[in-house]
Each structure stands twice: as structure tokens, then as C-alpha cells.
PASEBA-1860 file (N, C-alpha, C; in nm, 3 decimals):
! residues 182
1> MLTISAAP> 19.568/19.627/14.108/19.627/19.727/14.185/19.540/19.905/14.219 ~ 19.623/19.938/14.257/19.625/20.092/14.311/19.683/20.212/14.290 ~ 19.659/20.268/14.184/19.725/20.413/14.223/19.606/20.503/14.199 ~ 19.759/20.595/14.216/19.687/20.734/14.325/19.735/20.810/14.192 ~ 19.723/20.921/14.156/19.755/21.071/14.078/19.733/21.140/14.142 ~ 19.815/21.163/14.238/19.813/21.340/14.319/19.850/21.475/14.189 ~ 19.828/21.438/14.115/19.885/21.599/14.048/19.806/21.719/14.010 ~ 19.850/21.761/14.058/19.761/21.896/14.071/19.706/21.949/13.934
9> RRSLAALA> 19.652/22.050/13.929/19.673/22.120/13.829/19.737/22.225/13.803 ~ 19.873/22.157/13.730/19.943/22.303/13.773/19.891/22.477/13.646 ~ 19.831/22.444/13.622/19.801/22.609/13.596/19.686/22.630/13.646 ~ 19.667/22.588/13.740/19.504/22.616/13.782/19.573/22.798/13.861 ~ 19.644/22.748/13.978/19.679/22.853/14.031/19.705/23.008/13.978 ~ 19.794/23.025/13.862/19.823/23.124/13.790/19.685/23.158/13.711 ~ 19.602/23.076/13.620/19.506/23.112/13.563/19.383/23.083/13.670 ~ 19.384/23.062/13.793/19.218/23.143/13.858/19.284/23.259/13.877
17> LGAALALD> 19.416/23.300/13.892/19.382/23.496/13.911/19.344/23.550/13.833 ~ 19.427/23.543/13.681/19.275/23.584/13.592/19.125/23.511/13.563 ~ 19.168/23.448/13.620/18.982/23.443/13.613/18.923/23.489/13.708 ~ 18.983/23.491/13.779/18.914/23.585/13.961/18.902/23.744/13.889 ~ 19.039/23.825/13.884/18.968/23.919/13.798/18.936/23.892/13.676 ~ 18.905/23.831/13.604/18.791/23.911/13.466/18.689/23.846/13.577 ~ 18.671/23.831/13.640/18.508/23.797/13.716/18.468/23.870/13.800 ~ 18.663/23.988/13.866/18.637/24.097/13.934/18.622/24.004/14.076
25> MPGRAQSP> 18.686/23.960/14.143/18.769/23.851/14.260/18.859/23.957/14.298 ~ 18.893/23.981/14.439/18.964/24.038/14.453/19.107/23.911/14.440 ~ 19.237/24.008/14.491/19.281/23.856/14.488/19.449/23.957/14.446 ~ 19.526/23.835/14.502/19.674/23.860/14.458/19.775/23.798/14.390 ~ 19.859/23.828/14.339/19.990/23.740/14.263/20.014/23.559/14.379 ~ 19.975/23.532/14.285/20.085/23.402/14.368/20.180/23.295/14.285 ~ 20.233/23.179/14.327/20.287/23.105/14.226/20.228/22.988/14.260 ~ 20.207/22.943/14.126/20.143/22.784/14.089/20.140/22.681/14.257
33> PTPTLTPM> 20.088/22.649/14.277/20.039/22.547/14.404/20.156/22.471/14.392 ~ 20.231/22.419/14.520/20.292/22.312/14.520/20.240/22.196/14.499 ~ 20.294/22.101/14.448/20.215/21.918/14.438/20.268/21.896/14.537 ~ 20.067/21.829/14.612/20.086/21.779/14.738/20.041/21.561/14.759 ~ 20.120/21.542/14.821/20.134/21.421/14.849/20.027/21.391/14.931 ~ 19.950/21.315/14.862/19.852/21.232/14.926/19.862/21.086/14.967 ~ 19.866/21.067/15.101/19.919/20.933/15.110/19.857/20.870/15.069 ~ 19.922/20.705/15.025/19.818/20.678/15.000/19.770/20.531/15.059
41> PGLTPEGR> 19.578/20.573/14.997/19.439/20.527/15.118/19.546/20.331/15.110 ~ 19.458/20.260/15.240/19.454/20.129/15.171/19.328/20.129/15.150 ~ 19.356/19.915/15.133/19.241/19.934/15.071/19.083/19.849/15.163 ~ 18.976/19.913/15.167/18.897/19.822/15.206/18.851/19.663/15.182 ~ 18.778/19.582/15.288/18.764/19.440/15.278/18.690/19.403/15.127 ~ 18.654/19.451/15.057/18.563/19.507/14.970/18.645/19.498/14.810 ~ 18.800/19.552/14.818/18.932/19.568/14.752/18.896/19.659/14.723 ~ 18.848/19.820/14.753/18.847/19.978/14.644/18.907/20.049/14.757
49> PERPAGFV> 18.984/20.137/14.686/19.074/20.205/14.825/19.014/20.264/14.925 ~ 19.068/20.250/15.011/19.018/20.331/15.159/18.986/20.518/15.089 ~ 18.871/20.533/15.191/18.828/20.677/15.128/18.933/20.768/15.268 ~ 18.936/20.921/15.246/18.953/20.976/15.388/18.917/21.034/15.436 ~ 18.924/21.053/15.567/18.860/21.145/15.687/18.807/21.212/15.597 ~ 18.705/21.238/15.658/18.612/21.348/15.590/18.529/21.397/15.434 ~ 18.538/21.254/15.362/18.525/21.219/15.285/18.367/21.235/15.263 ~ 18.335/21.307/15.136/18.175/21.356/15.124/18.154/21.237/14.977
57> LLEERGGF> 18.089/21.182/15.009/18.036/21.104/14.859/17.963/21.206/14.759 ~ 17.956/21.230/14.674/17.834/21.308/14.607/17.790/21.206/14.511 ~ 17.884/21.113/14.416/17.864/21.034/14.349/17.830/20.943/14.300 ~ 17.752/20.828/14.274/17.841/20.699/14.305/17.756/20.615/14.217 ~ 17.771/20.568/14.100/17.685/20.489/13.901/17.732/20.419/13.895 ~ 17.769/20.351/13.837/17.803/20.223/13.755/17.825/20.270/13.590 ~ 17.941/20.181/13.523/17.945/20.185/13.406/18.016/20.107/13.295 ~ 18.021/20.181/13.213/18.140/20.032/13.149/18.257/19.998/13.200
65> EGIRAVGV> 18.366/20.119/13.272/18.463/20.071/13.334/18.386/20.024/13.460 ~ 18.278/19.988/13.522/18.257/19.984/13.655/18.199/20.087/13.720 ~ 18.201/20.041/13.857/18.154/20.200/13.958/18.227/20.300/13.999 ~ 18.209/20.443/13.926/18.255/20.523/13.932/18.211/20.614/14.068 ~ 18.225/20.631/14.114/18.225/20.703/14.292/18.312/20.828/14.289 ~ 18.243/21.003/14.326/18.293/21.075/14.301/18.266/21.107/14.467 ~ 18.367/21.256/14.520/18.308/21.287/14.616/18.471/21.428/14.645 ~ 18.472/21.425/14.800/18.477/21.609/14.820/18.608/21.531/14.961
73> FGARPDPG> 18.682/21.651/14.959/18.726/21.624/15.117/18.838/21.742/15.119 ~ 18.899/21.764/15.246/19.009/21.878/15.269/18.934/22.039/15.194 ~ 18.841/22.049/15.265/18.779/22.174/15.149/18.859/22.307/15.293 ~ 18.993/22.360/15.196/18.983/22.481/15.328/19.028/22.604/15.293 ~ 19.012/22.738/15.343/19.025/22.878/15.217/19.139/22.853/15.187 ~ 19.116/22.943/15.076/19.267/23.003/14.973/19.291/23.099/15.020 ~ 19.450/23.066/15.069/19.511/23.219/15.132/19.483/23.337/15.059 ~ 19.527/23.340/14.965/19.550/23.433/14.865/19.365/23.495/14.866
81> QEGLWRVQ> 19.255/23.466/14.811/19.164/23.550/14.755/19.088/23.497/14.873 ~ 19.003/23.627/14.892/18.853/23.596/14.999/18.741/23.551/14.933 ~ 18.691/23.467/15.005/18.616/23.360/14.983/18.618/23.238/14.829 ~ 18.718/23.216/14.876/18.739/23.104/14.704/18.813/23.012/14.822 ~ 18.782/22.861/14.850/18.825/22.737/14.872/18.872/22.639/14.811 ~ 19.023/22.593/14.885/19.049/22.440/14.844/18.989/22.359/14.807 ~ 18.993/22.253/14.730/18.919/22.097/14.816/19.006/22.007/14.723 ~ 18.961/21.891/14.754/19.026/21.752/14.694/18.923/21.714/14.578
89> VWEEVRDR> 18.938/21.672/14.540/18.856/21.609/14.427/18.852/21.500/14.371 ~ 18.818/21.370/14.496/18.829/21.199/14.436/18.772/21.075/14.358 ~ 18.806/21.091/14.258/18.783/21.033/14.127/18.812/20.867/14.175 ~ 18.700/20.822/14.179/18.779/20.659/14.248/18.687/20.526/14.015 ~ 18.759/20.496/14.023/18.707/20.370/13.938/18.750/20.240/13.874 ~ 18.678/20.183/13.985/18.740/20.031/14.000/18.853/20.015/14.121 ~ 18.976/20.056/14.059/19.121/20.018/14.123/19.115/20.169/14.137 ~ 19.121/20.265/14.080/19.213/20.328/13.982/19.142/20.494/14.125
97> VTIATDKV> 19.229/20.525/14.144/19.192/20.690/14.191/19.292/20.861/14.166 ~ 19.159/20.912/14.068/19.242/21.030/14.109/19.206/21.122/14.210 ~ 19.319/21.209/14.219/19.293/21.309/14.346/19.321/21.446/14.234 ~ 19.283/21.516/14.276/19.264/21.677/14.175/19.246/21.787/14.348 ~ 19.297/21.881/14.238/19.261/22.025/14.388/19.193/22.115/14.268 ~ 19.110/22.125/14.266/18.969/22.222/14.278/18.973/22.377/14.322 ~ 18.938/22.483/14.298/18.915/22.597/14.345/18.778/22.669/14.344 ~ 18.683/22.639/14.449/18.511/22.715/14.414/18.507/22.853/14.511
105> SCRPGAPL> 18.464/22.883/14.486/18.394/23.045/14.474/18.199/23.014/14.621 ~ 18.274/23.039/14.665/18.110/23.104/14.801/18.076/23.228/14.833 ~ 18.130/23.353/14.698/18.148/23.503/14.702/17.949/23.453/14.660 ~ 17.833/23.531/14.749/17.726/23.543/14.656/17.722/23.638/14.511 ~ 17.740/23.645/14.507/17.776/23.759/14.340/17.864/23.704/14.298 ~ 17.911/23.530/14.305/17.971/23.565/14.239/17.992/23.374/14.262 ~ 17.929/23.278/14.223/17.972/23.143/14.256/18.010/23.093/14.164 ~ 18.126/22.996/14.138/18.195/22.909/14.056/18.261/22.850/14.137
113> RITGRGRT> 18.289/22.730/14.034/18.379/22.617/14.044/18.545/22.673/13.900 ~ 18.668/22.605/13.959/18.774/22.570/13.871/18.819/22.471/13.885 ~ 18.778/22.402/13.784/18.917/22.309/13.758/18.968/22.284/13.652 ~ 19.027/22.197/13.631/19.066/22.134/13.462/19.160/22.022/13.413 ~ 19.141/22.037/13.326/19.197/21.892/13.267/19.298/21.929/13.187 ~ 19.467/21.870/13.231/19.590/21.826/13.178/19.612/22.010/13.232 ~ 19.630/22.093/13.070/19.645/22.252/13.129/19.607/22.282/13.055 ~ 19.440/22.311/13.036/19.339/22.365/13.071/19.199/22.401/13.160
121> LIVRELNP> 19.254/22.489/13.169/19.152/22.544/13.306/18.991/22.573/13.272 ~ 18.970/22.490/13.349/18.778/22.555/13.296/18.708/22.628/13.410 ~ 18.681/22.719/13.387/18.622/22.815/13.515/18.449/22.825/13.464 ~ 18.386/22.734/13.570/18.242/22.739/13.546/18.130/22.821/13.661 ~ 18.074/22.917/13.573/17.995/23.019/13.670/17.897/22.924/13.705 ~ 17.836/22.919/13.821/17.739/22.850/13.888/17.592/22.922/13.874 ~ 17.501/22.901/13.923/17.373/22.930/13.944/17.284/22.892/14.033 ~ 17.302/22.860/14.166/17.282/22.792/14.315/17.085/22.834/14.309
129> GGPITPAN> 17.040/22.640/14.286/16.865/22.721/14.267/16.821/22.737/14.167 ~ 16.909/22.742/14.116/16.881/22.687/13.915/16.823/22.605/13.848 ~ 16.806/22.574/13.759/16.794/22.427/13.691/16.920/22.334/13.698 ~ 16.924/22.271/13.714/17.041/22.125/13.679/17.033/22.061/13.664 ~ 17.154/22.030/13.576/17.124/21.915/13.455/17.239/21.841/13.491 ~ 17.209/21.707/13.360/17.339/21.604/13.407/17.490/21.719/13.371 ~ 17.460/21.808/13.253/17.596/21.936/13.273/17.671/21.979/13.404 ~ 17.499/22.017/13.484/17.639/22.102/13.539/17.580/22.001/13.726
137> RLDHQIWW> 17.507/21.918/13.711/17.515/21.844/13.906/17.639/21.879/13.941 ~ 17.727/21.777/13.880/17.829/21.779/13.947/17.910/21.903/14.006 ~ 17.893/21.999/13.976/17.982/22.150/14.005/17.890/22.168/14.119 ~ 17.764/22.148/14.128/17.689/22.210/14.204/17.691/22.122/14.319 ~ 17.693/21.990/14.247/17.764/21.913/14.378/17.860/21.963/14.500 ~ 17.947/22.000/14.439/18.076/22.050/14.516/17.999/22.149/14.612 ~ 17.973/22.258/14.470/17.955/22.394/14.537/17.872/22.339/14.705 ~ 17.781/22.313/14.716/17.759/22.314/14.796/17.735/22.227/14.855
145> AVCHPALA> 17.911/22.147/14.910/17.967/22.034/14.965/18.095/22.119/15.014 ~ 18.157/22.235/14.978/18.201/22.311/14.964/18.156/22.424/15.093 ~ 18.112/22.448/15.012/18.010/22.651/15.073/17.899/22.673/15.176 ~ 17.863/22.499/15.148/17.745/22.504/15.287/17.729/22.292/15.299 ~ 17.843/22.286/15.398/17.856/22.160/15.438/17.749/22.105/15.474 ~ 17.638/22.137/15.517/17.543/22.029/15.658/17.450/22.044/15.498 ~ 17.515/22.061/15.395/17.357/22.011/15.295/17.455/21.910/15.154 ~ 17.593/21.901/15.239/17.642/21.833/15.125/17.575/21.677/15.089
153> GRDPASLG> 17.603/21.651/15.058/17.533/21.470/14.944/17.396/21.501/14.885 ~ 17.278/21.603/14.884/17.187/21.604/14.876/17.181/21.632/14.701 ~ 17.060/21.667/14.657/17.035/21.664/14.583/17.018/21.794/14.542 ~ 17.114/21.843/14.451/17.133/22.003/14.404/16.994/22.018/14.337 ~ 16.921/21.957/14.332/16.756/22.006/14.252/16.735/22.061/14.301 ~ 16.665/21.949/14.464/16.597/22.012/14.559/16.630/22.123/14.651 ~ 16.767/22.182/14.623/16.781/22.284/14.748/16.744/22.423/14.663 ~ 16.659/22.484/14.580/16.584/22.557/14.557/16.576/22.694/14.636
161> PEARRLGF> 16.470/22.601/14.721/16.415/22.724/14.879/16.567/22.727/14.974 ~ 16.598/22.616/14.974/16.789/22.695/15.014/16.785/22.826/14.977 ~ 16.829/22.863/14.866/16.908/22.889/14.822/16.868/23.066/14.830 ~ 16.782/23.024/14.746/16.727/23.161/14.806/16.652/23.168/14.916 ~ 16.694/23.121/15.070/16.706/23.158/15.154/16.814/23.230/15.178 ~ 16.930/23.187/15.039/17.094/23.176/15.118/17.182/23.372/15.020 ~ 16.993/23.419/14.946/17.065/23.559/14.889/17.084/23.493/14.751 ~ 17.049/23.331/14.673/17.015/23.351/14.531/16.856/23.334/14.440
169> DGRLIERE> 16.876/23.458/14.355/16.755/23.419/14.311/16.757/23.306/14.197 ~ 16.820/23.250/14.191/16.824/23.139/14.071/16.811/23.163/13.922 ~ 16.855/23.288/13.948/16.851/23.337/13.745/16.944/23.432/13.701 ~ 17.113/23.338/13.750/17.212/23.388/13.747/17.270/23.314/13.584 ~ 17.321/23.342/13.537/17.375/23.307/13.413/17.489/23.186/13.419 ~ 17.451/23.067/13.392/17.557/22.953/13.396/17.624/22.992/13.298 ~ 17.748/22.995/13.275/17.865/23.006/13.187/17.933/22.865/13.190 ~ 18.080/22.871/13.119/18.205/22.798/13.142/18.273/22.852/13.034
177> QILPGP> 18.409/22.911/13.076/18.502/22.958/13.032/18.628/22.887/13.006 ~ 18.714/22.793/12.895/18.780/22.729/12.858/18.894/22.731/12.870 ~ 19.062/22.815/12.970/19.173/22.911/12.947/19.261/22.801/12.888 ~ 19.359/22.814/12.849/19.464/22.766/12.771/19.539/22.730/12.895 ~ 19.615/22.645/12.896/19.749/22.670/13.011/19.878/22.662/12.973 ~ 19.963/22.716/13.015/20.070/22.792/12.988/20.223/22.647/12.845
END
């Protein structure tokens, strides 16, 4: 059975603006994103959901539910905020796929990922070139894939020299803010 969940993080746009303003990011008021209907993919000969064009696999590993794969596709600039990108995050476990829309800031002074769970908005400030742990690895993989696609799929722990070349000193403070939705 194949189930596609294309439910966007409804509070994402409204709360992202508040988070952006709190982080000194320019922006303007916008309405919450309209749900995006993603065409149901077919199945591969192995019985897995077919991944969309432009898909970049970031993580694939086994767990108690089977193989879990996470990747991104469809990165595009956010029309309302310079330096902010929207990206589709694909999470696949066995025959289930969840597609969520996250936002990523590629601005040198404010690298971050904005994601969510249910009605909760999660803003994670990142430190490109800094320490990579199991807790921040996926955030960094998504950030590199969106902001520097040529480096997508590489281990973010190995990208310190590249981050310094891009102007990051590896000493930014990583933070996570959890904001309740409406």
C-alpha cells in the first residue's frame, strides 16, 4: 500500500515570518502556504515509491520499521524573503512516503532550517563548518543540499574547509526554537 502525505506545515509561513523577524531577516507578511498536491509516484520494480525528478538522497539506513530514506527535491527561492528557500523533504519508510515543505536560510549571517511537526514550528540555527552530531546531521545535510547543491549528499562533517571558504568560521552558536502553532 502506498500512502502519500502532502500535508504542509500549515503554521510554517505565518510563524516563519515571526521567526525571520526575530532573527533580523527582512520579510513581509504572507498568508499560509496553500497545500501542494504532489502527484502520486509509481512503484519501482523493488516495490518502493518512485522518487521525483531532482531528488537528492541524504540519508538511508535500516531501523525497526525497515529502511528509512530521507531526501530533498524541488528547492526554490521563497518569493517573500530574500535568501530563504522552500524545499520538499521526502521521508520514506517501507511503502510510506511523507512529503513536507521546509524553509532554509542560505544567508551567511543566519544559516537555518525551519521545519515543523504537527502544529509546532521548529527553527534551527545552524553552524556550517562546525561540529556535526546525530542531532544536527540531517539539518546540515538539508542546508548544504539547498544552499550549495554541488555539495549535496556529502558528509557535512567533511565540509569544514568548504564552509570556511564560503565565509563561515565554524563558531556560530547552534540553537533550536520550538514555537507553538495557532
